[in-house]
N, C-alpha and C positions, 0 to 999 in steps of 0.2 A: 977350416972355414968349408971347403968344398963338401964335407960330409953333412954339414947343416943345409946347405943349399940344395943338394939334390932331392932329400925328401920334400922340401917346401916345393919344389919345381914339380915333383909327381903329385903333390896334393893339389895345386893350383891346376894343373892339366887334368886330373881325375874331376875336380869341380866343374871345369869348363865343359869337359865332355859330358858330365851328367845334366848340365843345364839344356845342352843340345839334345841329349836322349830324353829329357823330360817333354821337350817341344815336340820333338817327333812322335812321342807317345800321345800326347794330348791332341796332335793332328791325325792320330789313327795311323802313322807310319811305323807299324810294329816292328818290322825287319830291321829298318833304320834304327829305330830306338833301342832294339836289343844289341845291334853291333857296337853301338855307343856306349852303351852300359856295360858290356863285356869288356871294351877297351879301358874303361874306366877302371874297373874292378882289376883288371891286369896290373894297372898303375898303384890303385890303392884298394886293396883286399877288403878294408874294413869300410868301404863306401857303401853304407846302408841303404840309401836312396837306389843304387845301382841294382842291390840285390832284390828290392822290392819291385823295381821295373820288371826285371828278369823274372821274378816270380809270378807277376801278373800275367805277363804274356805268355809263359809257360802254360798256368792254368787255363786260360783262354784256349790253348791247343790240347788241353786235356792231357798234358804232359806231366803227370802228378808227381812223379818222383823227381823231376827236376824242380818244380815249383816249391814242394816241401823243403828241398835241399835249401833254396834261396831264403825261404821265409824262418827255417830254423836258424840259418845264420843271422838274420835280423834279430830275433828275439835273444840269440846268445850274444850279440854284440851291444844290444839294448833291451835288457829283460823290462824295462818299464814300457817298450813300444806297443801299444793297443792295436795299431794297424798290422804287426806280424802276427799277432794271435788271431785278429779277425780273418786274415786271408789263410792262416792255416786251418781255421774252421771252416771256412769255406771250400777248400780243398778236400777236406775229409767228408764234408757234406756232399759233395759231388761224386764222392766214391763210395757214398752210403755207409760210411764208418760213422754211425750216428753218435755212439757215446763220445769217440774221440771229438767230433766236431762240437758237441755240447760243452766238453771241457775246454777247449780252446776259446769259443765264444764267451764263455764264462770268464775267462781270464782277461779277454779283451774288455768285457763289462767293467771287470774290477779295476782296469786301467783307464776307464771313461773313454772308450772308443767314441769320436765324435758324433757318428752317424747312428744315434740310439735306437731310433724306430727301425732302421735296416736290421740292425744288430739283434733286437728282442724278436722281431718277426723269424730271423733265421735260427736263433737260439731256440724259439718255441717248435720251430719245424723239427729240429733235430732232437729234442726232447720228447716230442711226440712219436718220431720214428724209432727212437730208442726203446720205447715201452712205457713212456710215463706221460699219458695224455693229460692228468690232472696238474702237472707241473707246468706242462705247455701252456695251458689255460692261465694257470696264475702269472705266468711269464707275460703273456699278452694282457691280462688285466692291468698290468703296471704301465700301460701306455693307452693312448687314445688312438682310435682308428686313423691312420694316415691320411693326410689330405691328397696325395699323390695317389691317382687312380690305379696305377699298377701295384704300388705298394700297398694299398688299401684292400686289392684283390687278393694279395697273398695273405694279409692279415686275417680276413674273412675265411678264406680257402683252409688256412691251417687252423682256424677256430672250428671250422667244419669237420676236417679229418680227426681232430682231438674228439670231439663230441661224438662223431660215429664210432670212434674206438670204445668210448662209454657208453655205448647203445643208447645215446640221447638223439634218436634220428629224428625227431621232428625239429629241435634246434638246429640239428645239422642241415637240414633241407633250408631254412631260412637263410642261414649263413652263406651256404654254398650258392644260393641263387643270388645273393648280395655280390658275391665273389665274380660270378659269370656277368652280371651288370656291368661290373667295373673292367672287366678284361675276359671278352668273350673268346679269345684266342687260345686259352689254356685247355687242352684237351681232357686233362685230368678232372677239371671242375665239372665238365660236362659228363664224364663216366661217373664220376661218383654221385652226381644227382639223379641220374638215371638208375643206379644201382640202388639208392636208398628208398627211390619211389617205388620200385618193384618189392623191395623187402617190407614196406609199409603198406602193401597192397592197393598201391595207386597206380595201377597198370595202365589205364589210358593216359593219365599225365605222363608216365614214363615213355610211352610210345610217342607222346607228342614231342618230348624232348629229344628222343632217339631219332625221330625223322629229322629234326633240325640238325643234330650232331653228324649222322652219318654222311649228310650232304656236305658239311662244313669240313670233316675230316675223313675223306673217302679212303685214305690209305692207313687209317688206324685201325688195327684188327681188334683190340678191346671194344671199342665202339661199335663197330659191325657185329660183333658177339652180342653186345648188351641190346643192338637193335633186334636181333633175331629173338632174344629172350623175350625183350617187351613186346613183341608181335606176337609170339606164342600166347603169352598171358591174356592178351586182347581176342577172345574168341572170334569176334567180326572181322579182325584185321586181316586184310588180303596181301599182308606186305610180307610174309615169311620166305616166299620165293626168292623176293628181292633181297632180303637180308641175307640169305644163303649165298647169292650170288655175289653179292658184295664182299661177304667173308671169304669165299673161295678166291676172288681177285686179291684181297688184301694179305691173305695167310693161307696159300693153297695146300701147303703140307701140313696144317695144324691139325690134331685130334679134335680141336673144337668144331672143324667143318663138319666132322661125323656127328658131334653133338647138335650142330645146327640142322643137319639132314634128319636127325631123329626127330626133333622137336616139329618139322615140318611133316613128316610122316605120321606122328600121333595127330596132329592137327586134323590131317586128311583121313584119320581113321584107318590107316595102315598099320596095324599093329605088329604083325611080323617084322615088317622093313623097319619099323621105329625101334624095335627091341634089337635087330641085329646092328642097326647103326650105333646104338647105345653100347652094345657089347663091343664093338670096334673100337669106340671111343674109350672104353674101360679098359680095354688091353693095350691102348697106348698110354693110359695114365691120365686122361682127361679130368680135371676137377669137376665134381658134380655127376660124371656118368654114372656111378653106382646109386646116387640119389635117385636119378631120372629112370635107371632101369628097374627101381624098387617101386616107382610110383606104377610103371608100366605092368608090373607082375601084380601089384595089389589091383590095378583097376580090371584084370582078368581074372582076379579071384584066387591067385596063386600066393596066398599070405605067408608061406614058408619060404620062397624064394623072395618075396619082397622084404621079409626080414632079414634074410642073409644079405641082400644087398645093402639095406639100410644100416647093417651093423658094420659092414665094411667101410660105407661112407662115414659113419661115425667114427671110426678108428683113424680115418684119414683127416676129418674135419670135425671134431666134438663141438665147436661152437657155431654151427651152421643152424641159424633159427628155422630156416625151412625144414631142414631135416628133422630137428626136434619135433616140429609140428607134425611132419608126416609120421614119424615114429609114434607120436602120441595119438594121432587118428588111427594108426594101424592097431595098436595097443587096446585102445577104446573101442574098435570094432571086434576084437577078440575078447572083450571083457576083462582084460588084464588092467584094472584100473589103478594099481598101484604104479606100475611101469608108465601107464599113460600120464599120470600125476606127475612123475620126475621129468618125462620128456617136455610135456605142455608146460609146466612151471619154467623149465629152462628156455623155451622158446620165446616165453613172456619177458625173461631177463634179456635176451639178446635182441628181440625186436618188440619193446613194450608197446610201441604204437600201431600194430598190426590188427586190424579187427578181426581176421581169420583166427587169430591164436586166442584172442578173447572169447569169441564164439564156442571155441573146441573147450576151453577152460570152463566156460558156462555149461555146456552139455555135461562135462565131467563131474563137476561139484554138484550138480544136479542129481547125477546118479549115485553120487557118494552121500546124499541127503544133507549136503551143506548150503541150505537154501540162499543164505545172505551172500556167500561167496559166488553162487551162480547167478544171482541176479546182479552183482556188480559187474561181472565179467560180461554177461549179456548186454548190459546197458552201454558198456565201453565200445561192444562190437558193433552198435546201432550209431555211435557217434560219427559224426562226419569227419 
């Protein structure tokens, strides 16, 4: 009889402890909730809710190994439990293990996780980051934009990121603006918007957004660098010095500081200083340093040096629309129309809404005696 009573006693004790742990968790008393959940599991190792509480607490502290262990126990004890798979997906999402996150979210979906809106948005995020933006958009198409503003912002943000990867930059701009309207506290939305506006030759608009963003996120280095880049693209902007100062404060040891210095020197007409700054940035592996060096060399008539730098930039980042544009312009100036065609057509794929790309394609096709294509692209270049 005693053998039967003891297990029942442990079960009821564990159940009572889990009730208290759940109350503490809902009240935000996470240390207390964790202590009670551990006591419950010590008495009843198969207490699923105890593992759920401990897994969520560990995830909030970025203790991924601990959270994964508890959630894996949950799905082992109850393979039909959608919450276990959902939280495993979240843990993988925050660890940037995108494919695994998508796999767990899919299992949660198959088991009908109750908060479908949240699940679909996070599944789409994982799918997009795993390199499948079309699937991400198909996932989002299965739900309506959420009524909750924060979740709706995520919905439109992921939509914009996926469209950006598909080079549908016009659509991406509209959706990221909607995301910011609903949640202007997410720095990644602002950075994406500024970057897309620069890529689509909307430099004044990019600078206007960057001015707002750099005030809102003074310690975010990516935002401050985009501020420097946007200011550089607007000839009359007097803000390049301010952008450089901000970037130095946010990221003093970064190679991007040298890039921002070079942009300022170039704007001031100090070619030697700009070249030296870009060379220092290139030596430190800064993204786009070789592209900017190529631009400076081309402006000074050193086409051989420009091509060398562009080729190195192409090796590092072959899908850069601006690089393809600059290479196309260089080959067009040299009369190498076939090489120019290859690069400019790639630039149009990567940035289909950029007027400058269409203008250069118009010039190219005119020289190739392809009159209809030339007129088509020159018309697109004039469109607002």
